[in-house]
A tleap script that builds the chain and sets N, CA, C and O, in Angstrom:
source leaprc.protein.ff14SB
mol = sequence {
  NHIE GLU PRO GLU LEU LEU ASN ASP LEU ALA
  ALA GLN ARG LEU ALA PRO LEU ASP GLN LEU
  ARG PRO ASN GLN ARG ALA ARG LEU ALA GLU
  THR LEU LEU SER TRP LEU SER HIE GLN GLY
  GLU ARG ALA LYS VAL ALA ALA GLU LEU HIE
  ILE HIE PRO GLN THR VAL GLY TYR ARG VAL
  GLY GLN LEU ARG GLU ILE PHE GLY ASP ALA
  LEU ASP ASP PRO LEU THR ARG PHE GLU LEU
  GLU MET VAL LEU ARG ALA GLY HIE CSER
}
set mol.1.N position { -5.300 22.392 -10.784 }
set mol.1.CA position { -5.702 23.201 -11.918 }
set mol.1.C position { -4.671 23.164 -13.035 }
set mol.1.O position { -4.867 23.768 -14.090 }
set mol.2.N position { -3.581 22.459 -12.802 }
set mol.2.CA position { -2.529 22.346 -13.803 }
set mol.2.C position { -2.414 20.890 -14.249 }
set mol.2.O position { -1.590 20.146 -13.718 }
set mol.3.N position { -3.229 20.477 -15.216 }
set mol.3.CA position { -3.241 19.067 -15.613 }
set mol.3.C position { -1.883 18.561 -16.099 }
set mol.3.O position { -1.530 17.406 -15.858 }
set mol.4.N position { -1.135 19.402 -16.768 }
set mol.4.CA position { 0.172 18.972 -17.268 }
set mol.4.C position { 1.127 18.655 -16.116 }
set mol.4.O position { 1.869 17.675 -16.172 }
set mol.5.N position { 1.104 19.476 -15.086 }
set mol.5.CA position { 1.949 19.225 -13.920 }
set mol.5.C position { 1.530 17.930 -13.220 }
set mol.5.O position { 2.377 17.138 -12.806 }
set mol.6.N position { 0.228 17.726 -13.095 }
set mol.6.CA position { -0.273 16.506 -12.465 }
set mol.6.C position { 0.090 15.283 -13.297 }
set mol.6.O position { 0.440 14.239 -12.746 }
set mol.7.N position { 0.010 15.403 -14.609 }
set mol.7.CA position { 0.403 14.288 -15.488 }
set mol.7.C position { 1.885 13.963 -15.323 }
set mol.7.O position { 2.263 12.793 -15.275 }
set mol.8.N position { 2.716 14.987 -15.238 }
set mol.8.CA position { 4.153 14.769 -15.043 }
set mol.8.C position { 4.433 14.113 -13.697 }
set mol.8.O position { 5.253 13.200 -13.606 }
set mol.9.N position { 3.751 14.579 -12.652 }
set mol.9.CA position { 3.924 13.996 -11.331 }
set mol.9.C position { 3.464 12.542 -11.324 }
set mol.9.O position { 4.122 11.681 -10.741 }
set mol.10.N position { 2.338 12.273 -11.971 }
set mol.10.CA position { 1.831 10.898 -12.045 }
set mol.10.C position { 2.824 10.003 -12.768 }
set mol.10.O position { 3.091 8.889 -12.317 }
set mol.11.N position { 3.371 10.467 -13.873 }
set mol.11.CA position { 4.343 9.674 -14.616 }
set mol.11.C position { 5.564 9.358 -13.760 }
set mol.11.O position { 6.093 8.247 -13.801 }
set mol.12.N position { 6.002 10.338 -12.989 }
set mol.12.CA position { 7.167 10.153 -12.131 }
set mol.12.C position { 6.860 9.207 -10.970 }
set mol.12.O position { 7.593 8.245 -10.743 }
set mol.13.N position { 5.798 9.471 -10.249 }
set mol.13.CA position { 5.490 8.698 -9.040 }
set mol.13.C position { 5.034 7.274 -9.351 }
set mol.13.O position { 5.317 6.352 -8.587 }
set mol.14.N position { 4.330 7.091 -10.467 }
set mol.14.CA position { 3.802 5.773 -10.795 }
set mol.14.C position { 4.712 4.980 -11.728 }
set mol.14.O position { 4.368 3.869 -12.132 }
set mol.15.N position { 5.857 5.536 -12.070 }
set mol.15.CA position { 6.802 4.856 -12.962 }
set mol.15.C position { 7.174 3.450 -12.485 }
set mol.15.O position { 7.331 2.562 -13.323 }
set mol.16.N position { 7.319 3.208 -11.192 }
set mol.16.CA position { 7.652 1.843 -10.769 }
set mol.16.C position { 6.618 0.798 -11.189 }
set mol.16.O position { 6.941 -0.387 -11.277 }
set mol.17.N position { 5.388 1.219 -11.447 }
set mol.17.CA position { 4.355 0.274 -11.882 }
set mol.17.C position { 4.432 -0.049 -13.377 }
set mol.17.O position { 3.733 -0.943 -13.855 }
set mol.18.N position { 5.270 0.669 -14.109 }
set mol.18.CA position { 5.367 0.486 -15.561 }
set mol.18.C position { 5.811 -0.917 -15.955 }
set mol.18.O position { 5.526 -1.372 -17.064 }
set mol.19.N position { 6.496 -1.594 -15.066 }
set mol.19.CA position { 7.017 -2.928 -15.366 }
set mol.19.C position { 5.946 -4.016 -15.312 }
set mol.19.O position { 6.207 -5.158 -15.691 }
set mol.20.N position { 4.756 -3.677 -14.850 }
set mol.20.CA position { 3.703 -4.662 -14.626 }
set mol.20.C position { 2.767 -4.795 -15.831 }
set mol.20.O position { 2.661 -3.895 -16.664 }
set mol.21.N position { 2.096 -5.942 -15.893 }
set mol.21.CA position { 1.040 -6.134 -16.892 }
set mol.21.C position { -0.121 -5.197 -16.536 }
set mol.21.O position { -0.297 -4.861 -15.365 }
set mol.22.N position { -0.906 -4.776 -17.515 }
set mol.22.CA position { -1.985 -3.806 -17.258 }
set mol.22.C position { -2.940 -4.227 -16.133 }
set mol.22.O position { -3.285 -3.400 -15.288 }
set mol.23.N position { -3.370 -5.483 -16.104 }
set mol.23.CA position { -4.298 -5.922 -15.055 }
set mol.23.C position { -3.645 -5.873 -13.680 }
set mol.23.O position { -4.268 -5.462 -12.701 }
set mol.24.N position { -2.390 -6.292 -13.615 }
set mol.24.CA position { -1.668 -6.277 -12.340 }
set mol.24.C position { -1.439 -4.836 -11.890 }
set mol.24.O position { -1.569 -4.522 -10.706 }
set mol.25.N position { -1.105 -3.978 -12.821 }
set mol.25.CA position { -0.884 -2.566 -12.505 }
set mol.25.C position { -2.163 -1.941 -11.938 }
set mol.25.O position { -2.117 -1.231 -10.934 }
set mol.26.N position { -3.290 -2.202 -12.577 }
set mol.26.CA position { -4.565 -1.638 -12.117 }
set mol.26.C position { -4.915 -2.152 -10.721 }
set mol.26.O position { -5.356 -1.382 -9.868 }
set mol.27.N position { -4.720 -3.437 -10.489 }
set mol.27.CA position { -5.036 -4.038 -9.192 }
set mol.27.C position { -4.157 -3.445 -8.091 }
set mol.27.O position { -4.645 -3.114 -7.010 }
set mol.28.N position { -2.865 -3.315 -8.369 }
set mol.28.CA position { -1.964 -2.771 -7.351 }
set mol.28.C position { -2.177 -1.271 -7.148 }
set mol.28.O position { -2.032 -0.777 -6.030 }
set mol.29.N position { -2.513 -0.552 -8.196 }
set mol.29.CA position { -2.807 0.878 -8.051 }
set mol.29.C position { -4.058 1.071 -7.189 }
set mol.29.O position { -4.101 1.960 -6.339 }
set mol.30.N position { -5.068 0.238 -7.412 }
set mol.30.CA position { -6.290 0.301 -6.608 }
set mol.30.C position { -5.987 -0.014 -5.140 }
set mol.30.O position { -6.491 0.649 -4.233 }
set mol.31.N position { -5.164 -1.030 -4.927 }
set mol.31.CA position { -4.778 -1.393 -3.566 }
set mol.31.C position { -3.979 -0.274 -2.915 }
set mol.31.O position { -4.193 0.051 -1.748 }
set mol.32.N position { -3.062 0.309 -3.667 }
set mol.32.CA position { -2.240 1.390 -3.131 }
set mol.32.C position { -3.105 2.572 -2.708 }
set mol.32.O position { -2.907 3.122 -1.624 }
set mol.33.N position { -4.049 2.966 -3.537 }
set mol.33.CA position { -4.917 4.084 -3.194 }
set mol.33.C position { -5.717 3.783 -1.931 }
set mol.33.O position { -5.818 4.627 -1.041 }
set mol.34.N position { -6.274 2.602 -1.854 }
set mol.34.CA position { -7.048 2.237 -0.667 }
set mol.34.C position { -6.151 2.193 0.566 }
set mol.34.O position { -6.534 2.675 1.631 }
set mol.35.N position { -4.973 1.624 0.426 }
set mol.35.CA position { -4.016 1.523 1.537 }
set mol.35.C position { -3.606 2.913 2.026 }
set mol.35.O position { -3.514 3.147 3.231 }
set mol.36.N position { -3.362 3.821 1.103 }
set mol.36.CA position { -3.012 5.188 1.485 }
set mol.36.C position { -4.197 5.893 2.139 }
set mol.36.O position { -4.036 6.586 3.144 }
set mol.37.N position { -5.370 5.717 1.575 }
set mol.37.CA position { -6.573 6.372 2.090 }
set mol.37.C position { -6.914 5.912 3.503 }
set mol.37.O position { -7.394 6.697 4.321 }
set mol.38.N position { -6.663 4.635 3.782 }
set mol.38.CA position { -6.994 4.068 5.091 }
set mol.38.C position { -5.779 3.977 6.001 }
set mol.38.O position { -5.808 3.293 7.024 }
set mol.39.N position { -4.719 4.667 5.625 }
set mol.39.CA position { -3.494 4.753 6.422 }
set mol.39.C position { -2.992 3.374 6.854 }
set mol.39.O position { -2.567 3.166 7.990 }
set mol.40.N position { -3.060 2.446 5.902 }
set mol.40.CA position { -2.494 1.125 6.139 }
set mol.40.C position { -3.341 0.175 6.966 }
set mol.40.O position { -2.870 -0.906 7.318 }
set mol.41.N position { -4.566 0.539 7.285 }
set mol.41.CA position { -5.419 -0.349 8.072 }
set mol.41.C position { -5.953 -1.472 7.189 }
set mol.41.O position { -6.885 -1.294 6.404 }
set mol.42.N position { -5.325 -2.631 7.349 }
set mol.42.CA position { -5.578 -3.779 6.480 }
set mol.42.C position { -7.056 -4.163 6.418 }
set mol.42.O position { -7.573 -4.440 5.336 }
set mol.43.N position { -7.742 -4.184 7.557 }
set mol.43.CA position { -9.154 -4.593 7.576 }
set mol.43.C position { -10.021 -3.642 6.749 }
set mol.43.O position { -10.925 -4.081 6.038 }
set mol.44.N position { -9.746 -2.347 6.843 }
set mol.44.CA position { -10.530 -1.364 6.071 }
set mol.44.C position { -10.255 -1.498 4.579 }
set mol.44.O position { -11.172 -1.398 3.763 }
set mol.45.N position { -8.999 -1.724 4.224 }
set mol.45.CA position { -8.644 -1.917 2.814 }
set mol.45.C position { -9.333 -3.167 2.282 }
set mol.45.O position { -9.911 -3.148 1.195 }
set mol.46.N position { -9.273 -4.244 3.043 }
set mol.46.CA position { -9.897 -5.503 2.633 }
set mol.46.C position { -11.395 -5.328 2.429 }
set mol.46.O position { -11.951 -5.815 1.444 }
set mol.47.N position { -12.051 -4.635 3.357 }
set mol.47.CA position { -13.491 -4.412 3.236 }
set mol.47.C position { -13.823 -3.574 2.002 }
set mol.47.O position { -14.769 -3.876 1.275 }
set mol.48.N position { -13.045 -2.529 1.774 }
set mol.48.CA position { -13.310 -1.662 0.614 }
set mol.48.C position { -13.120 -2.401 -0.703 }
set mol.48.O position { -13.899 -2.221 -1.639 }
set mol.49.N position { -12.097 -3.223 -0.774 }
set mol.49.CA position { -11.771 -3.917 -2.030 }
set mol.49.C position { -12.441 -5.285 -2.139 }
set mol.49.O position { -12.323 -5.954 -3.165 }
set mol.50.N position { -13.143 -5.700 -1.088 }
set mol.50.CA position { -13.819 -6.999 -1.059 }
set mol.50.C position { -12.839 -8.146 -1.273 }
set mol.50.O position { -13.075 -9.052 -2.074 }
set mol.51.N position { -11.729 -8.081 -0.532 }
set mol.51.CA position { -10.712 -9.129 -0.586 }
set mol.51.C position { -10.342 -9.519 0.844 }
set mol.51.O position { -10.698 -8.829 1.798 }
set mol.52.N position { -9.638 -10.610 0.977 }
set mol.52.CA position { -9.215 -11.100 2.289 }
set mol.52.C position { -8.076 -10.218 2.811 }
set mol.52.O position { -7.252 -9.754 2.023 }
set mol.53.N position { -8.015 -9.980 4.131 }
set mol.53.CA position { -6.916 -9.188 4.688 }
set mol.53.C position { -5.527 -9.735 4.348 }
set mol.53.O position { -4.577 -8.965 4.208 }
set mol.54.N position { -5.406 -11.052 4.215 }
set mol.54.CA position { -4.104 -11.618 3.829 }
set mol.54.C position { -3.732 -11.210 2.407 }
set mol.54.O position { -2.556 -11.025 2.093 }
set mol.55.N position { -4.740 -11.072 1.556 }
set mol.55.CA position { -4.489 -10.622 0.182 }
set mol.55.C position { -3.981 -9.182 0.194 }
set mol.55.O position { -3.103 -8.815 -0.587 }
set mol.56.N position { -4.540 -8.380 1.082 }
set mol.56.CA position { -4.054 -7.003 1.238 }
set mol.56.C position { -2.582 -7.034 1.617 }
set mol.56.O position { -1.772 -6.316 1.032 }
set mol.57.N position { -2.234 -7.864 2.594 }
set mol.57.CA position { -0.841 -7.972 3.020 }
set mol.57.C position { 0.076 -8.400 1.893 }
set mol.57.O position { 1.180 -7.876 1.748 }
set mol.58.N position { -0.381 -9.355 1.093 }
set mol.58.CA position { 0.411 -9.821 -0.047 }
set mol.58.C position { 0.628 -8.685 -1.050 }
set mol.58.O position { 1.745 -8.454 -1.512 }
set mol.59.N position { -0.451 -7.985 -1.376 }
set mol.59.CA position { -0.342 -6.889 -2.348 }
set mol.59.C position { 0.531 -5.753 -1.821 }
set mol.59.O position { 1.330 -5.193 -2.571 }
set mol.60.N position { 0.390 -5.408 -0.552 }
set mol.60.CA position { 1.217 -4.349 0.023 }
set mol.60.C position { 2.681 -4.789 0.008 }
set mol.60.O position { 3.572 -3.966 -0.203 }
set mol.61.N position { 2.931 -6.066 0.227 }
set mol.61.CA position { 4.293 -6.587 0.109 }
set mol.61.C position { 4.839 -6.383 -1.295 }
set mol.61.O position { 5.993 -5.994 -1.470 }
set mol.62.N position { 4.007 -6.647 -2.289 }
set mol.62.CA position { 4.414 -6.406 -3.679 }
set mol.62.C position { 4.705 -4.920 -3.897 }
set mol.62.O position { 5.702 -4.556 -4.521 }
set mol.63.N position { 3.828 -4.077 -3.377 }
set mol.63.CA position { 4.026 -2.635 -3.536 }
set mol.63.C position { 5.320 -2.175 -2.870 }
set mol.63.O position { 6.025 -1.317 -3.399 }
set mol.64.N position { 5.625 -2.745 -1.719 }
set mol.64.CA position { 6.874 -2.381 -1.025 }
set mol.64.C position { 8.096 -2.834 -1.828 }
set mol.64.O position { 9.116 -2.147 -1.843 }
set mol.65.N position { 7.996 -3.979 -2.489 }
set mol.65.CA position { 9.098 -4.424 -3.353 }
set mol.65.C position { 9.270 -3.474 -4.527 }
set mol.65.O position { 10.393 -3.162 -4.921 }
set mol.66.N position { 8.166 -3.020 -5.079 }
set mol.66.CA position { 8.198 -2.161 -6.267 }
set mol.66.C position { 8.645 -0.733 -5.925 }
set mol.66.O position { 9.486 -0.160 -6.618 }
set mol.67.N position { 8.080 -0.167 -4.860 }
set mol.67.CA position { 8.345 1.227 -4.512 }
set mol.67.C position { 9.467 1.404 -3.496 }
set mol.67.O position { 10.013 2.500 -3.365 }
set mol.68.N position { 9.813 0.351 -2.784 }
set mol.68.CA position { 10.888 0.439 -1.804 }
set mol.68.C position { 10.571 1.412 -0.678 }
set mol.68.O position { 9.428 1.520 -0.234 }
set mol.69.N position { 11.596 2.114 -0.228 }
set mol.69.CA position { 11.460 3.044 0.899 }
set mol.69.C position { 10.576 4.251 0.597 }
set mol.69.O position { 10.189 4.979 1.512 }
set mol.70.N position { 10.257 4.468 -0.664 }
set mol.70.CA position { 9.421 5.625 -1.022 }
set mol.70.C position { 8.074 5.580 -0.310 }
set mol.70.O position { 7.488 6.627 -0.035 }
set mol.71.N position { 7.575 4.383 -0.008 }
set mol.71.CA position { 6.281 4.273 0.665 }
set mol.71.C position { 6.334 4.720 2.125 }
set mol.71.O position { 5.297 4.873 2.770 }
set mol.72.N position { 7.539 4.926 2.639 }
set mol.72.CA position { 7.689 5.409 4.004 }
set mol.72.C position { 7.852 6.927 4.078 }
set mol.72.O position { 7.885 7.499 5.168 }
set mol.73.N position { 7.952 7.568 2.934 }
set mol.73.CA position { 8.142 9.015 2.876 }
set mol.73.C position { 6.782 9.719 2.802 }
set mol.73.O position { 6.017 9.476 1.869 }
set mol.74.N position { 6.472 10.582 3.768 }
set mol.74.CA position { 5.161 11.243 3.791 }
set mol.74.C position { 4.843 12.048 2.524 }
set mol.74.O position { 3.707 12.018 2.050 }
set mol.75.N position { 5.816 12.757 1.977 }
set mol.75.CA position { 5.571 13.543 0.767 }
set mol.75.C position { 5.253 12.634 -0.416 }
set mol.75.O position { 4.330 12.908 -1.184 }
set mol.76.N position { 6.006 11.567 -0.560 }
set mol.76.CA position { 5.755 10.619 -1.648 }
set mol.76.C position { 4.374 9.996 -1.500 }
set mol.76.O position { 3.640 9.864 -2.479 }
set mol.77.N position { 4.022 9.616 -0.283 }
set mol.77.CA position { 2.709 9.032 -0.043 }
set mol.77.C position { 1.604 10.020 -0.408 }
set mol.77.O position { 0.605 9.639 -1.016 }
set mol.78.N position { 1.782 11.290 -0.037 }
set mol.78.CA position { 0.800 12.319 -0.382 }
set mol.78.C position { 0.677 12.448 -1.900 }
set mol.78.O position { -0.429 12.480 -2.438 }
set mol.79.N position { 1.813 12.522 -2.581 }
set mol.79.CA position { 1.790 12.681 -4.039 }
set mol.79.C position { 1.185 11.459 -4.721 }
set mol.79.O position { 0.440 11.599 -5.690 }
set mol.80.N position { 1.495 10.268 -4.226 }
set mol.80.CA position { 0.897 9.060 -4.788 }
set mol.80.C position { -0.620 9.087 -4.622 }
set mol.80.O position { -1.356 8.801 -5.566 }
set mol.81.N position { -1.081 9.428 -3.433 }
set mol.81.CA position { -2.517 9.467 -3.200 }
set mol.81.C position { -3.174 10.519 -4.099 }
set mol.81.O position { -4.253 10.285 -4.644 }
set mol.82.N position { -2.536 11.652 -4.250 }
set mol.82.CA position { -3.081 12.728 -5.068 }
set mol.82.C position { -3.243 12.276 -6.528 }
set mol.82.O position { -4.306 12.466 -7.119 }
set mol.83.N position { -2.202 11.685 -7.104 }
set mol.83.CA position { -2.302 11.303 -8.520 }
set mol.83.C position { -3.260 10.131 -8.710 }
set mol.83.O position { -3.946 10.053 -9.729 }
set mol.84.N position { -3.313 9.221 -7.742 }
set mol.84.CA position { -4.261 8.109 -7.862 }
set mol.84.C position { -5.698 8.596 -7.716 }
set mol.84.O position { -6.582 8.123 -8.430 }
set mol.85.N position { -5.944 9.530 -6.807 }
set mol.85.CA position { -7.288 10.086 -6.664 }
set mol.85.C position { -7.698 10.866 -7.912 }
set mol.85.O position { -8.885 10.958 -8.227 }
set mol.86.N position { -6.729 11.420 -8.612 }
set mol.86.CA position { -7.018 12.172 -9.843 }
set mol.86.C position { -7.292 11.251 -11.026 }
set mol.86.O position { -7.558 11.717 -12.134 }
set mol.87.N position { -7.225 9.944 -10.790 }
set mol.87.CA position { -7.571 8.991 -11.843 }
set mol.87.C position { -6.416 8.392 -12.594 }
set mol.87.O position { -6.617 7.646 -13.552 }
set mol.88.N position { -5.200 8.706 -12.176 }
set mol.88.CA position { -4.029 8.104 -12.820 }
set mol.88.C position { -3.803 6.733 -12.198 }
set mol.88.O position { -4.056 6.525 -11.011 }
set mol.89.N position { -3.330 5.814 -13.005 }
set mol.89.CA position { -2.979 4.499 -12.447 }
set mol.89.C position { -1.951 3.811 -13.318 }
set mol.89.O position { -1.530 2.696 -13.013 }
savepdb mol mol.pdb
quit
């Protein structure tokens, strides 16, 4: 119910994606949301995004390079999923 707070959180959590081209950012944000939603189950992510499971692995590898250890933190993962579900990318 606090859009300004959500916008600030999105800016903070998604800042690592700022270095990417818009198309790449959108693709990786979509992959990240699906990966978080399916708790890392590659086959489910691949089916949802209509891509090969190896492509999921490649993209998640990119995300791990960009976000580092933050993807292993439960609170960060929750906040990332929240802002991505709210339409931020």
